[in-house]
C-alpha atoms as a printed R data frame, in Angstrom:
    type eleno elety resid chain resno       x       y       z
1   ATOM     1    CA   ILE     A     1 -37.677  29.189   5.141
2   ATOM     2    CA   LYS     A     2 -36.965  26.449   2.621
3   ATOM     3    CA   THR     A     3 -39.601  23.775   2.100
4   ATOM     4    CA   GLN     A     4 -38.729  20.078   2.372
5   ATOM     5    CA   GLN     A     5 -39.103  19.795  -1.399
6   ATOM     6    CA   GLU     A     6 -36.566  22.592  -1.942
7   ATOM     7    CA   LYS     A     7 -34.141  20.966   0.496
8   ATOM     8    CA   SER     A     8 -34.518  17.628  -1.284
9   ATOM     9    CA   ARG     A     9 -33.898  19.270  -4.656
10  ATOM    10    CA   GLU     A    10 -30.736  20.943  -3.323
11  ATOM    11    CA   ALA     A    11 -29.497  17.626  -1.965
12  ATOM    12    CA   VAL     A    12 -30.028  15.956  -5.345
13  ATOM    13    CA   ASP     A    13 -28.267  18.846  -7.116
14  ATOM    14    CA   ALA     A    14 -25.337  18.610  -4.703
15  ATOM    15    CA   VAL     A    15 -24.887  14.918  -5.485
16  ATOM    16    CA   SER     A    16 -25.203  15.442  -9.242
17  ATOM    17    CA   ASN     A    17 -22.652  18.275  -9.086
18  ATOM    18    CA   GLN     A    18 -20.232  16.278  -6.964
19  ATOM    19    CA   ALA     A    19 -16.924  15.547  -8.648
20  ATOM    20    CA   GLN     A    20 -13.458  14.426  -7.634
21  ATOM    21    CA   ALA     A    21  -9.947  15.483  -8.497
22  ATOM    22    CA   VAL     A    22  -7.151  12.988  -7.900
23  ATOM    23    CA   LEU     A    23  -3.741  14.624  -7.539
24  ATOM    24    CA   SER     A    24  -0.172  13.424  -7.284
25  ATOM    25    CA   VAL     A    25   1.445  15.436  -4.485
26  ATOM    26    CA   GLN     A    26   5.117  15.513  -3.550
27  ATOM    27    CA   GLY     A    27   6.688  16.017  -0.132
28  ATOM    28    CA   MET     A    28   3.936  14.660   2.142
29  ATOM    29    CA   THR     A    29   5.271  12.658   5.081
30  ATOM    30    CA   CYS     A    30   3.202  13.231   8.231
31  ATOM    31    CA   SER     A    31  -0.017  14.418   9.875
32  ATOM    32    CA   GLY     A    32   1.319  17.981   9.852
33  ATOM    33    CA   CYS     A    33   1.562  17.855   6.068
34  ATOM    34    CA   ILE     A    34  -2.017  16.600   5.882
35  ATOM    35    CA   SER     A    35  -3.219  19.543   7.969
36  ATOM    36    CA   GLN     A    36  -1.351  22.033   5.785
37  ATOM    37    CA   ILE     A    37  -2.782  20.579   2.591
38  ATOM    38    CA   LYS     A    38  -6.339  20.701   3.924
39  ATOM    39    CA   ALA     A    39  -5.788  24.263   5.157
40  ATOM    40    CA   SER     A    40  -4.544  25.299   1.710
41  ATOM    41    CA   LEU     A    41  -7.956  24.400   0.250
42  ATOM    42    CA   ALA     A    42 -10.073  26.004   2.976
43  ATOM    43    CA   ASP     A    43 -10.597  29.249   1.060
44  ATOM    44    CA   LEU     A    44 -11.789  27.547  -2.137
45  ATOM    45    CA   LYS     A    45 -15.587  27.545  -2.300
46  ATOM    46    CA   GLY     A    46 -17.095  24.191  -3.203
47  ATOM    47    CA   ILE     A    47 -14.453  21.975  -1.585
48  ATOM    48    CA   GLY     A    48 -15.843  18.907   0.189
49  ATOM    49    CA   ASP     A    49 -13.862  15.967   1.552
50  ATOM    50    CA   VAL     A    50 -10.077  15.945   1.223
51  ATOM    51    CA   GLU     A    51  -8.463  12.501   1.507
52  ATOM    52    CA   VAL     A    52  -4.678  12.340   1.813
53  ATOM    53    CA   ASP     A    53  -2.829   9.091   1.084
54  ATOM    54    CA   LEU     A    54   0.746   9.456   2.355
55  ATOM    55    CA   ASN     A    55   1.804   6.000   1.164
56  ATOM    56    CA   ASN     A    56   0.984   6.713  -2.456
57  ATOM    57    CA   SER     A    57   1.619  10.494  -2.510
58  ATOM    58    CA   ARG     A    58  -1.963  11.031  -3.541
59  ATOM    59    CA   VAL     A    59  -4.694  13.500  -2.584
60  ATOM    60    CA   THR     A    60  -8.338  12.996  -3.547
61  ATOM    61    CA   VAL     A    61 -10.524  16.097  -3.363
62  ATOM    62    CA   THR     A    62 -14.304  15.946  -3.587
63  ATOM    63    CA   TYR     A    63 -15.783  19.229  -4.824
64  ATOM    64    CA   GLU     A    64 -18.846  20.843  -6.389
65  ATOM    65    CA   SER     A    65 -18.317  21.066 -10.121
66  ATOM    66    CA   ALA     A    66 -20.741  23.993 -10.355
67  ATOM    67    CA   LYS     A    67 -18.479  26.074  -8.118
68  ATOM    68    CA   ILE     A    68 -15.058  24.873  -9.269
69  ATOM    69    CA   LYS     A    69 -14.791  24.745 -13.047
70  ATOM    70    CA   ASP     A    70 -11.007  24.443 -13.236
71  ATOM    71    CA   THR     A    71  -9.380  21.804 -11.006
72  ATOM    72    CA   GLY     A    72  -6.053  23.438 -11.753
73  ATOM    73    CA   ARG     A    73  -7.000  25.859  -8.976
74  ATOM    74    CA   ILE     A    74  -6.912  22.941  -6.508
75  ATOM    75    CA   ALA     A    75  -3.473  21.865  -7.680
76  ATOM    76    CA   ALA     A    76  -2.226  25.459  -7.561
77  ATOM    77    CA   ALA     A    77  -3.446  25.944  -3.978
78  ATOM    78    CA   ILE     A    78  -1.693  22.794  -2.748
79  ATOM    79    CA   THR     A    79   1.473  23.683  -4.660
80  ATOM    80    CA   ALA     A    80   1.462  27.169  -3.128
81  ATOM    81    CA   ALA     A    81   1.464  25.532   0.315
82  ATOM    82    CA   GLY     A    82   4.807  23.911  -0.510
83  ATOM    83    CA   TYR     A    83   3.641  20.576  -1.896
84  ATOM    84    CA   PRO     A    84   4.040  20.365  -5.697
85  ATOM    85    CA   ALA     A    85   0.768  18.947  -7.020
86  ATOM    86    CA   THR     A    86  -0.398  17.781 -10.439
87  ATOM    87    CA   ILE     A    87  -3.826  16.549 -11.525
88  ATOM    88    CA   LYS     A    88  -3.826  12.829 -12.340
89  ATOM    89    CA   LYS     A    89  -7.498  12.542 -13.231
90  ATOM    90    CA   ASN     A    90 -10.919  14.142 -12.786
91  ATOM    91    CA   LEU     A    91 -14.061  12.139 -12.037
92  ATOM    92    CA   THR     A    92 -17.650  13.175 -12.686
93  ATOM    93    CA   ALA     A    93 -20.523  12.233 -10.373
94  ATOM    94    CA   LYS     A    94 -21.448   9.384 -12.723
95  ATOM    95    CA   GLN     A    95 -17.893   8.074 -12.792
96  ATOM    96    CA   ILE     A    96 -17.710   8.205  -8.989
97  ATOM    97    CA   GLU     A    97 -20.951   6.232  -8.779
98  ATOM    98    CA   ASN     A    98 -19.658   3.610 -11.242
99  ATOM    99    CA   ASP     A    99 -16.344   3.310  -9.386
100 ATOM   100    CA   ASN     A   100 -18.125   2.831  -6.060
101 ATOM   101    CA   ARG     A   101 -20.349   0.147  -7.564
102 ATOM   102    CA   LEU     A   102 -17.341  -1.671  -9.029
103 ATOM   103    CA   ASN     A   103 -15.349  -1.406  -5.790
104 ATOM   104    CA   ASN     A   104 -18.230  -2.824  -3.763
105 ATOM   105    CA   SER     A   105 -18.446  -5.764  -6.141
106 ATOM   106    CA   ARG     A   106 -14.688  -6.450  -6.144
107 ATOM   107    CA   SER     A   107 -14.394  -6.123  -2.350
108 ATOM   108    CA   LYS     A   108 -15.995  -9.535  -1.868
109 ATOM   109    CA   LYS     A   109 -12.870 -11.224  -3.233
110 ATOM   110    CA   TYR     A   110 -10.177  -8.533  -3.120
111 ATOM   111    CA   ILE     A   111  -9.265  -5.791  -0.652
112 ATOM   112    CA   ALA     A   112  -7.357  -3.539  -3.047
113 ATOM   113    CA   ARG     A   113  -5.741  -3.110  -6.429
114 ATOM   114    CA   VAL     A   114  -2.211  -1.919  -7.152
115 ATOM   115    CA   GLY     A   115  -2.072  -1.049 -10.819
116 ATOM   116    CA   ASP     A   116  -3.456  -4.229 -12.410
117 ATOM   117    CA   TRP     A   117  -2.395  -6.419  -9.456
118 ATOM   118    CA   GLU     A   118  -5.337  -7.278  -7.189
119 ATOM   119    CA   ILE     A   119  -4.749  -8.288  -3.570
120 ATOM   120    CA   LEU     A   120  -6.844 -11.241  -2.475
121 ATOM   121    CA   ARG     A   121  -8.947 -10.910   0.665
122 ATOM   122    CA   ALA     A   122  -7.930 -14.506   1.435
123 ATOM   123    CA   ASP     A   123  -4.259 -13.423   1.548
124 ATOM   124    CA   PHE     A   124  -5.108 -10.617   3.960
125 ATOM   125    CA   ASP     A   125  -7.106 -12.988   6.180
126 ATOM   126    CA   ILE     A   126  -4.319 -15.601   6.266
127 ATOM   127    CA   GLU     A   127  -1.653 -13.032   7.151
128 ATOM   128    CA   LEU     A   128  -3.847 -11.408   9.798
129 ATOM   129    CA   ASP     A   129  -4.763 -14.748  11.383
130 ATOM   130    CA   HIS     A   130  -1.120 -15.794  11.468
131 ATOM   131    CA   ALA     A   131  -0.103 -12.535  13.118
132 ATOM   132    CA   ARG     A   132  -2.875 -12.942  15.707
133 ATOM   133    CA   GLN     A   133  -1.643 -16.426  16.573
134 ATOM   134    CA   ARG     A   134   1.936 -15.228  17.029
135 ATOM   135    CA   TYR     A   135   0.911 -12.426  19.367
136 ATOM   136    CA   GLN     A   136  -1.334 -14.701  21.399
137 ATOM   137    CA   LYS     A   137   1.407 -17.297  21.676
138 ATOM   138    CA   VAL     A   138   3.837 -14.722  23.083
139 ATOM   139    CA   TYR     A   139   1.528 -12.453  25.096
140 ATOM   140    CA   GLY     A   140  -1.427 -14.698  25.921
141 ATOM   141    CA   LYS     A   141  -4.924 -15.151  24.543
142 ATOM   142    CA   ASN     A   142  -6.180 -11.949  26.197
143 ATOM   143    CA   VAL     A   143  -3.748  -9.710  24.326
144 ATOM   144    CA   PHE     A   144  -6.475  -8.359  22.022
145 ATOM   145    CA   GLU     A   145  -8.977  -7.461  24.739
146 ATOM   146    CA   GLY     A   146  -9.949  -3.894  25.639
147 ATOM   147    CA   ASN     A   147  -8.986  -0.617  23.982
148 ATOM   148    CA   ARG     A   148  -5.297  -1.490  23.900
149 ATOM   149    CA   GLY     A   149  -6.081  -4.799  22.218
150 ATOM   150    CA   ASN     A   150  -8.271  -3.093  19.622
151 ATOM   151    CA   ALA     A   151  -5.496  -0.611  18.879
152 ATOM   152    CA   LEU     A   152  -3.058  -3.507  18.464
153 ATOM   153    CA   ILE     A   153  -5.362  -5.260  15.985
154 ATOM   154    CA   THR     A   154  -5.686  -2.046  13.984
155 ATOM   155    CA   ASP     A   155  -1.907  -1.670  13.900
156 ATOM   156    CA   ILE     A   156  -1.462  -5.279  12.761
157 ATOM   157    CA   LYS     A   157  -4.047  -4.819   9.990
158 ATOM   158    CA   THR     A   158  -2.197  -1.723   8.809
159 ATOM   159    CA   GLN     A   159   1.124  -3.559   8.705
160 ATOM   160    CA   VAL     A   160  -0.363  -6.529   6.846
161 ATOM   161    CA   VAL     A   161  -2.048  -4.352   4.202
162 ATOM   162    CA   LEU     A   162   1.032  -2.186   3.627
163 ATOM   163    CA   ARG     A   163   3.181  -5.292   3.267
164 ATOM   164    CA   LEU     A   164   0.789  -6.778   0.695
165 ATOM   165    CA   ILE     A   165   0.632  -3.475  -1.183
166 ATOM   166    CA   GLU     A   166   4.424  -3.181  -1.223
167 ATOM   167    CA   GLU     A   167   4.627  -6.661  -2.687
168 ATOM   168    CA   GLY     A   168   1.880  -5.791  -5.176
169 ATOM   169    CA   VAL     A   169   3.720  -2.673  -6.358
170 ATOM   170    CA   GLN     A   170   6.724  -4.791  -7.306
171 ATOM   171    CA   LEU     A   171   4.798  -7.693  -8.827
172 ATOM   172    CA   ASN     A   172   2.674  -5.293 -10.867
173 ATOM   173    CA   GLU     A   173   5.784  -3.650 -12.298
174 ATOM   174    CA   ILE     A   174   7.345  -7.036 -13.050
175 ATOM   175    CA   ARG     A   175   4.172  -8.266 -14.748
176 ATOM   176    CA   LYS     A   176   4.181  -5.185 -16.995
177 ATOM   177    CA   SER     A   177   7.641  -6.176 -18.224
178 ATOM   178    CA   ASN     A   178   6.398  -9.674 -19.193
179 ATOM   179    CA   TYR     A   179   9.181 -11.177 -17.091
180 ATOM   180    CA   GLU     A   180   8.996 -14.912 -16.354
181 ATOM   181    CA   LEU     A   181  10.956 -16.699 -13.664
182 ATOM   182    CA   PRO     A   182  13.522 -19.137 -15.134
183 ATOM   183    CA   PRO     A   183  12.222 -22.738 -14.872
184 ATOM   184    CA   ASP     A   184  14.794 -23.918 -12.320
185 ATOM   185    CA   ALA     A   185  15.092 -20.691 -10.299
186 ATOM   186    CA   LEU     A   186  12.316 -21.460  -7.804
187 ATOM   187    CA   GLU     A   187  13.532 -24.980  -7.064
188 ATOM   188    CA   LYS     A   188  17.110 -23.799  -6.569
189 ATOM   189    CA   ALA     A   189  16.019 -20.996  -4.262
190 ATOM   190    CA   PHE     A   190  13.811 -23.315  -2.210
191 ATOM   191    CA   ASN     A   191  16.500 -25.976  -1.860
192 ATOM   192    CA   GLY     A   192  18.977 -23.306  -0.796
193 ATOM   193    CA   TYR     A   193  16.512 -21.931   1.730
194 ATOM   194    CA   ILE     A   194  15.899 -25.401   3.202
195 ATOM   195    CA   GLU     A   195  19.642 -26.018   3.344
196 ATOM   196    CA   GLN     A   196  20.079 -22.843   5.390
197 ATOM   197    CA   GLN     A   197  17.573 -24.192   7.927
198 ATOM   198    CA   SER     A   198  19.607 -27.429   8.259
199 ATOM   199    CA   ILE     A   199  16.453 -29.582   8.182
200 ATOM   200    CA   SER     A   200  14.735 -31.841   5.665
201 ATOM   201    CA   PRO     A   201  11.882 -30.564   3.456
202 ATOM   202    CA   GLU     A   202   9.420 -32.695   5.464
203 ATOM   203    CA   GLU     A   203  10.625 -31.226   8.759
204 ATOM   204    CA   PHE     A   204  10.452 -27.734   7.326
205 ATOM   205    CA   LYS     A   205   6.861 -28.270   6.173
206 ATOM   206    CA   ARG     A   206   5.894 -29.414   9.679
207 ATOM   207    CA   THR     A   207   7.624 -26.362  11.144
208 ATOM   208    CA   VAL     A   208   5.644 -24.033   8.898
209 ATOM   209    CA   GLU     A   209   2.349 -25.753   9.651
210 ATOM   210    CA   ASN     A   210   3.075 -25.874  13.399
211 ATOM   211    CA   SER     A   211   3.547 -22.107  13.293
212 ATOM   212    CA   GLY     A   212  -0.086 -21.795  12.167
213 ATOM   213    CA   LEU     A   213   0.673 -20.846   8.560
214 ATOM   214    CA   ASN     A   214  -0.877 -22.660   5.631
215 ATOM   215    CA   TYR     A   215   1.982 -24.391   3.784
216 ATOM   216    CA   ASP     A   216   0.540 -23.774   0.302
217 ATOM   217    CA   TYR     A   217   0.296 -20.088   1.157
218 ATOM   218    CA   PHE     A   218   3.917 -20.111   2.306
219 ATOM   219    CA   LEU     A   219   4.970 -21.602  -1.047
220 ATOM   220    CA   LYS     A   220   2.950 -18.978  -2.916
221 ATOM   221    CA   LYS     A   221   4.598 -16.129  -0.994
222 ATOM   222    CA   PHE     A   222   8.004 -17.733  -1.394
223 ATOM   223    CA   GLU     A   223   7.555 -17.833  -5.169
224 ATOM   224    CA   ASN     A   224   6.537 -14.160  -5.166
225 ATOM   225    CA   ARG     A   225   9.687 -13.193  -3.261
226 ATOM   226    CA   VAL     A   226  11.942 -15.270  -5.513
227 ATOM   227    CA   THR     A   227  10.324 -13.679  -8.576
228 ATOM   228    CA   ILE     A   228  10.893 -10.184  -7.193
229 ATOM   229    CA   ASN     A   229  14.469 -10.857  -6.087
230 ATOM   230    CA   THR     A   230  15.506 -12.570  -9.313
231 ATOM   231    CA   TYR     A   231  14.009  -9.804 -11.447
232 ATOM   232    CA   VAL     A   232  15.600  -7.057  -9.373
233 ATOM   233    CA   GLU     A   233  19.021  -8.708  -9.424
234 ATOM   234    CA   LYS     A   234  18.989  -9.309 -13.183
235 ATOM   235    CA   ASN     A   235  17.263  -6.155 -14.383
236 ATOM   236    CA   ILE     A   236  17.629  -3.428 -11.760
237 ATOM   237    CA   LEU     A   237  20.864  -4.108  -9.870
238 ATOM   238    CA   LYS     A   238  22.825  -5.727 -12.687
239 ATOM   239    CA   GLY     A   239  26.393  -4.462 -12.859
240 ATOM   240    CA   LEU     A   240  26.293  -2.692  -9.470
241 ATOM   241    CA   ALA     A   241  28.929  -3.863  -7.004
242 ATOM   242    CA   ASN     A   242  28.557  -1.052  -4.476
243 ATOM   243    CA   GLU     A   243  25.904  -1.714  -1.822
244 ATOM   244    CA   LYS     A   244  24.864   1.941  -1.519
245 ATOM   245    CA   ASP     A   245  24.471   2.239  -5.280
246 ATOM   246    CA   ALA     A   246  22.355  -0.920  -5.260
247 ATOM   247    CA   GLN     A   247  20.106   0.410  -2.499
248 ATOM   248    CA   ARG     A   248  19.697   3.735  -4.285
249 ATOM   249    CA   ARG     A   249  18.906   2.068  -7.608
250 ATOM   250    CA   TYR     A   250  16.377  -0.236  -5.989
251 ATOM   251    CA   ALA     A   251  14.754   2.661  -4.108
252 ATOM   252    CA   ASP     A   252  14.430   4.651  -7.349
253 ATOM   253    CA   TRP     A   253  12.861   1.679  -9.120
254 ATOM   254    CA   PHE     A   254  10.436   0.939  -6.284
255 ATOM   255    CA   ASN     A   255   9.387   4.572  -5.804
256 ATOM   256    CA   ASN     A   256   8.809   5.027  -9.525
257 ATOM   257    CA   ALA     A   257   6.770   1.804  -9.647
258 ATOM   258    CA   ARG     A   258   4.701   2.970  -6.687
259 ATOM   259    CA   LEU     A   259   3.970   6.341  -8.321
260 ATOM   260    CA   LEU     A   260   2.930   4.716 -11.592
261 ATOM   261    CA   ALA     A   261   0.749   2.049  -9.980
262 ATOM   262    CA   GLU     A   262  -2.428   3.612  -8.636
263 ATOM   263    CA   THR     A   263  -3.587   1.960  -5.404
264 ATOM   264    CA   VAL     A   264  -7.363   1.570  -5.172
265 ATOM   265    CA   TYR     A   265  -8.911   0.192  -2.000
266 ATOM   266    CA   TYR     A   266 -12.035  -1.872  -2.611
267 ATOM   267    CA   ASP     A   267 -12.558  -2.299   1.134
268 ATOM   268    CA   LYS     A   268 -13.223   1.186   2.513
269 ATOM   269    CA   GLU     A   269 -12.855   0.066   6.135
270 ATOM   270    CA   ILE     A   270  -9.334  -1.174   5.417
271 ATOM   271    CA   GLU     A   271  -8.582   2.025   3.501
272 ATOM   272    CA   THR     A   272  -9.588   4.109   6.519
273 ATOM   273    CA   ILE     A   273  -7.527   1.967   8.896
274 ATOM   274    CA   VAL     A   274  -4.419   2.253   6.726
275 ATOM   275    CA   LYS     A   275  -4.719   6.010   6.191
276 ATOM   276    CA   ASN     A   276  -5.381   6.732   9.859
277 ATOM   277    CA   GLY     A   277  -2.832   4.285  11.183
278 ATOM   278    CA   ASN     A   278   0.194   5.311   9.124
279 ATOM   279    CA   ARG     A   279   0.644   9.003   9.915
280 ATOM   280    CA   PRO     A   280   3.918   9.962  11.608
281 ATOM   281    CA   SER     A   281   3.189  12.792  14.025
282 ATOM   282    CA   GLY     A   282   6.368  14.763  13.389
283 ATOM   283    CA   CYS     A   283   7.224  16.259  10.042
284 ATOM   284    CA   GLN     A   284   9.893  14.216   8.254
285 ATOM   285    CA   ARG     A   285  10.121  16.148   5.015
286 ATOM   286    CA   SER     A   286  13.904  16.470   5.294
287 ATOM   287    CA   CYS     A   287  14.343  12.682   5.399
288 ATOM   288    CA   THR     A   288  12.987  12.291   1.863
289 ATOM   289    CA   LYS     A   289  15.773  14.324   0.329
290 ATOM   290    CA   GLY     A   290  18.972  13.017  -1.165
291 ATOM   291    CA   GLY     A   291  17.701   9.604  -2.251
292 ATOM   292    CA   ASP     A   292  17.121   8.285   1.269
293 ATOM   293    CA   THR     A   293  15.637   4.780   1.196
294 ATOM   294    CA   GLN     A   294  13.987   5.106   4.592
295 ATOM   295    CA   ASN     A   295  10.514   5.567   3.154
296 ATOM   296    CA   SER     A   296  10.985   3.578  -0.019
297 ATOM   297    CA   GLY     A   297  10.378   0.088   1.233
298 ATOM   298    CA   GLY     A   298  14.108  -0.255   0.419
299 ATOM   299    CA   LYS     A   299  14.974  -3.924   0.474
300 ATOM   300    CA   GLY     A   300  18.004  -3.562  -1.754
301 ATOM   301    CA   ALA     A   301  20.396  -4.615   0.986
302 ATOM   302    CA   CYS     A   302  18.175  -7.487   2.069
303 ATOM   303    CA   ILE     A   303  17.954  -8.749  -1.491
304 ATOM   304    CA   ARG     A   304  21.708  -8.680  -1.969
305 ATOM   305    CA   LYS     A   305  22.658 -10.270   1.358
306 ATOM   306    CA   SER     A   306  20.055 -13.003   1.772
307 ATOM   307    CA   GLY     A   307  18.972 -13.783  -1.763
308 ATOM   308    CA   VAL     A   308  15.360 -13.821  -0.527
309 ATOM   309    CA   ALA     A   309  13.746 -10.664   0.794
310 ATOM   310    CA   SER     A   310  11.244 -12.701   2.751
311 ATOM   311    CA   SER     A   311   7.779 -11.466   3.606
312 ATOM   312    CA   ASP     A   312   6.872 -11.356   7.278
313 ATOM   313    CA   CYS     A   313   5.155 -14.751   7.243
314 ATOM   314    CA   THR     A   314   8.086 -16.556   5.584
315 ATOM   315    CA   ARG     A   315  10.623 -14.838   7.809
316 ATOM   316    CA   LYS     A   316   8.986 -15.605  11.145
317 ATOM   317    CA   CYS     A   317   7.365 -18.979  10.658
318 ATOM   318    CA   THR     A   318  10.623 -20.824  11.253
319 ATOM   319    CA   ARG     A   319  11.330 -18.984  14.511
320 ATOM   320    CA   GLN     A   320   8.456 -20.366  16.553
């Protein structure tokens, strides 16, 4: 029988030997894929937690470094299960501790980071509050009560975070290119948008505010969308007249940007909600073949047709 001192020493050793392997994994689309990936690692001694991020095609494996010396074995096991995997980085126990400390500090102001683009907690709160107001206006103030209401809130949080991350992926890629919006582009886009609404700027501002959305936040999001659309039109879709070609080119650009931009959640509660709330139950591996834009965020068509691929808040605030 082990003494308490021996048990304590083993616990300390386990923590000091804890390491993580972060892998890029292709072909994951649903909860079935997650189960297969976890099963592929079951026979490896020293494997701890296995976190699968479908949105970013990433798997994070916590393991005992004393038992697994070569993380290539982890990648090989996942690849053998039908999901090509490559090691992106390995973290020691000290590095994990430092990352956790940094994430806890950053989580007070930001919920996540996409590449070098950090997503403000204030943005998340504004979008979530606005969504709550819309639902309550349509379905009543009791819509969020009980288990069904809690599930609805979780779903809304997932949608808000994924939308902010999708925007962050694009803005991060644009920032890397040192692109700057032409001086008159924002004003022209805004005037055109107001003209489409057939109301004056003052009336439009009242409409936005009456919808429950902060007007300054609307302007900020509008500028983000104009920046993305203008960049995509001039640098990604330039010279393409065919709509399908444009959608495919945009999807390729977006998917590549998403793979290159590591998403790090500072808020672990939000990370858990997103990972648990965005798992299709049926396997959709076939839908990712042949350049399908279904899972790419593909707004190529929206960009071409409307000129402004509006975020949810800018699209709905004028419909109330």
